[in-house]
N, C-alpha and C positions, 0 to 999 in steps of 0.2 A: 116635567121629569117623570120617567116611568120607574117602576120597581126594579131593583137590581136582582138578578138571579144568583143564588148561592153557588151554583155550579160555575158560573162565569167568574165569580169572585175567587173561588178556590184555584182557578187556573192562573191567577195573578201572583206576582211575587210579593213579599212582605213590603218592599219599598213602594211598589205600585199601590198596594192596599193603603199604606200610610198616606200616600199622595191623594188617593180617592177620598179618604176620611177627611183630610184637610179641606178638600174642595167642597165636600158635603157640609162640613161645619161652617165654612164661609157662606155658602148658599143659605143655610138655616139662619145665620146671623142677618143676612140681607133681607130675607123674608120676614123675620121678626121685626126688623126696623120698618119695613113697609107696613106691616100690620099695626104697629104702634101709631103711625100717622094716618091710619085708615085708607091706605092705598092698595092694600092686598085684596084682590077679588076672590082668588081661589085659595081658600083657607085649608082645603084638603091637602094642598102641596106641603104644608108644614108637617102633617102626619106622615106623609110618604117619605119626606126627607129624614125625619126622625127614625123611621123604620129602616131606611137604607143605611143610616149611620149604625144602627144596632146590628144589621146584617154584616157590615164590614168589620165591626168590632168583634163579632162572634167568629168570623173566619180568621181574623188576625190572631185571636186568642188560640184557636185550634192550631194554626200554623206554628205559633210560638211554643205551644205545648209539645207538638211533634218534633220540633227542632231540638228540644232539650232532652229527648229520650233517645 
C-alpha cells in the first residue's frame, strides 16, 4: 500500500472517508495478526497504514469542523 495524499482525501465525501478509514483499520488488524504469528515480512507497512489512518482522521475532522460552521 502506498501513502495516501491529503489532497485526494479532501476531495472525498465524509461517507467515503469513513469507509476508507474502516478499510484501513481492517487492514491494520490483519497485518497485526500476521505479525503476531511471524508471517509478516514487510513491517514498514504497519507504519504506513497507521499514518494513512491518521491522515484520513485529520481530513475527516477538518470536514466535520467546516460543516458545523
